[in-house]
N, C-alpha and C positions, 0 to 999 in steps of 0.2 A: 681559240688558239690566238695568242698575241702575234700580230705581223712582225716579221724580222725587221729590225732597224736597218736602214740602208743609206748610203752616202755616195754622192757623185764625185768623181775625181777628174780634174782637168789639169793638164800640164802644158808647159810651153814647148816650142818646136825643137829643143835641143835635148833629146832623151838621154844622152851620155851624162848630162849634169844631174839628172833626177833619178837615174836607175837605182842606185843604192838606197836613196831615200825612199823610193817607192817600195823596195823590199822591207824597209823598216815599217812603213805604214801598213803593209799587208800583215806583218807580225803583230802589231798593235791591234789591228782590226780583229785578228784571230782571237786575241786575249779578251777583247770586248764583245765578241760575238756579233760583229757589225759587218754587213755585206757592202763591199766596195763595188760600185758600178762604173764601168768603162765603156764609152760609146765606141762605134766602129773606128773612128779616127785614132782614139787613144789606144785601142786594142792593136791596131797595126803598128802604130808608132813604136810601141814597147814590145811587140811580139809576145803578147800575153796569151796564156791558156787559162781555161776556166779552172777555178779552185773552189774550195769550200767557202771561202770568203771573197772570191773574185767572180763578178759576173762580166763576161766579155760581150762585145757587140751589143751592148745594152743601150737602148734609145734614151735620150735625155728626157726625163720626166719630172714633173713638179712634186710628186709624192715621195720626196726624200727629206730627211731631217737636216742635212748639211751638204754643202759643196766645199770640198777641200781642193785648193789650188796650189800647185807647185809651179811658180813662174813669177814673171815681172808684172808690171802694172798693165800691160796689154792683155795678158792672159786673165788677170783679175777683173778688168773691165769687161772682157767677154763673159765671165762668169756672172758678174753683177747684172749685165744686160739680160742674160738668159734667164736669171731667177728674179728679175725685177717684178714686183707685185705679187710674188708668191710667198713671202715671208720665210723663204729658205735662206739662212745666213751663209756667207762666203767666208771661209777661214783660209787665209792665204799664207804660204810659206815663201819667202822671197827668194827667187832665183834670177832676179833681174839687176839692172845697173843701179837703180835707186829703190824701187820698190816702196814708194811711199804709202801705197794702199795696203801693203802687206801686214799681216798680223804679227808675224815673227821672222827672224832671220834663222837659217839652218845653223845648228850647233854641233858640238862634238859627239853627241849621242845619235846623229843622224836624224834628228827631229822627233825622236821617240817620245819625250815628255810633252812636247807641243802637241802631238797627235793624241796622246792620252787625255790632255785637257780638252782638246777638240771633241773627242768621242764621249767625254763625260759631260759635255756641255758647260765646262768651266770657263766661260768667256762672257763678255758683255756684248750687246748688239747695238750698233750704231746705224740708224736708218739714214741713208744718204738721199739728198734731193737729186733732181735731174732737170734737164732743159728739154721741154717738149717743142718739137719743131715742125712747122708746116713748110715743106719743101715742094718745089714744082713736081717732083717725082712721087709725092706722098709724105705721110708723117714719119718722123724719126724721133728717137729719144737719145740724148747724150748724158752720160753719168759724169764724164769729165769736161768735155768741151766740144764745140763746133769751131772749125777753122775754115776761113776763106782765103784762097791764095791766087795771086795772078799766075797765069799759065807760064811755064818755063819758056824763056825767050820772048815773051810778049811785053808790051809796054806796061808801065805802072798803072795799077787799078785805081779806080775812083769809086769809093764806097760811101754811101750815105746811110745814116741811122736815125730812126725816130722812136720816141717812146709815147705810147697811147696816141699815136697819130700826129704828134708834134715833133717836127724835125729838130734834132739836136746839133748835127753837123755833117759835113761831107769832107772826106780826107782822101788825098792822093797817097797811096801806100802799096806795099806788096801784099797786104792782106789784113785781116783782123781775126781775133779769137774771142769767142764768148764762152766763158767758163763758169762752172758751178764752184762752190767753195772747195769741194774735193779736187777739182781740176785747177784751182787757182795756183797751185805749186808746180804746175807743169808748164805747158807752152806760154800761158799767161804770164807767169813769173819771168820767163826768159824775155818776154817783151817789155819788162819793167812794170807790169801790171800789179795790182794789190794782192797781197796774201790775205785770203779770208779764212778765218778760223772755222773749223767744222762746227756747225750749229747756227752760224750766221745765215740769215735768209736773204736771198737775192743773188744776182750773178754779175760777173765782171765783163767788161768789154774793153780789150786792148788792141793796139795797132801793131802790125808787123812792118818794121822800117817805114814809118810815116815820113812823107816828104813835107814836113810842116814842123815848125818850132812850137806850134800851139796845140798840137793834137795831145790830148790827155785821156788816160784811161778813165772809165766810168763804172760806177756800181749802180746796177738797176734795181729798183725796189721790187720785192717779191711779187706784188700784185699788178706790176706795170708790164705791158706787152711790148716787146722790142721788135721793130721792123728794120730789116737791112736791105738796102737797094743797090743793085749793081748799076752804076752810072758810067761804067767803062765802055769803050768801043767794042770790046770783045768779052768772051766768056771768062768766068773765074771758076776755079775748082773748089769743091766742097768736101770736107772731111768731118766725120762724126767719130769722136773718141779715137782719132788717128787713122781711121778707115775711110778711103775714098767712097763717097756715096753718089757722086754725080758732078754736075756743074750748074752755074747760075748764069744764064745769058744776059746780054745787054737788056736793060730795062726790067729785069725780073727782080723779084724780091722774095725774102723768107721772113717768117715770123717766129719768135721765140717767147715761150712762157716758162716761168718757174713752177715746178712741181715739187711740193714739200717733201713727199715720202714716196720713194721709188724703190730702193734696193737696200738690203740689210748686210752690213759688214761686221764680221766678228772681230773683236778686240780682246786681248788678254786683260784681265782685271787690273785696274790701275793705270792703264795706258791713257796718255792724254795727247791731244793734237800738238801742244807746245813742246812736249818731250820729243815727239816724233819729228817735229820741224827741226829741233836742235840736233838730233842724232843724224838726220838725213842731209841737212844743209849747213850745220855748224851754227854757232851763236850769231845773232843779228848784229852784235856790236862787240868790240874788243876791249 
């Protein structure tokens, strides 16, 4: 007997925005004979009951063919991190402010056609890189970025960085961001850092409010290891993909390496990075 096809569903924290679209997804799944899996958090959030195509309180497992996300970039990143290294594609419908990682925006049919395409496998898969980090508290991986911030109310931080053991510079600043190409259009872009097209190998380093006229963003080669030192008098905060993960004490360091293949993002056929850049941020020139 052929195992039933199954799909994980993850949504953002505002269920009132996704409720009607979720109903549409259930209808489309019933047409396609696909089982939708909702973990305990999703089950409680949407007050779901088990149905022929709805599995409730279902643990997140690797043995699914797809993960459908209804949310913004934060929720999409959560899905990409969960399914990193599993070859499970993440198909995302944007319910966020920008949704640069989203595959489609909701439309007048409640997303029905997008869901049909997703369940037919009518999409292309882009494998995204990541940044592997060695932190004082253990290893982490960032799909978008790692950010370092001075603590609220504390003095300006002093952060130094080195590549392959050779120090590049030391900057007094409010913090810095290390971003993948996928994350280069986020916090890095807000810092004036370079936009890196998807497919470019390497990662960007940009500074948050540098107290220097000579501090410049840097693109690190994919095979070079980056080390960041905290030379401040106090600790600084660390975040990975926008999630706090701890702090870096005075004299401590972290290392970052580029990982070429980490997570799979679904895209509708014909979608390009440059079209997405134009639609989300406008033309680069007038």
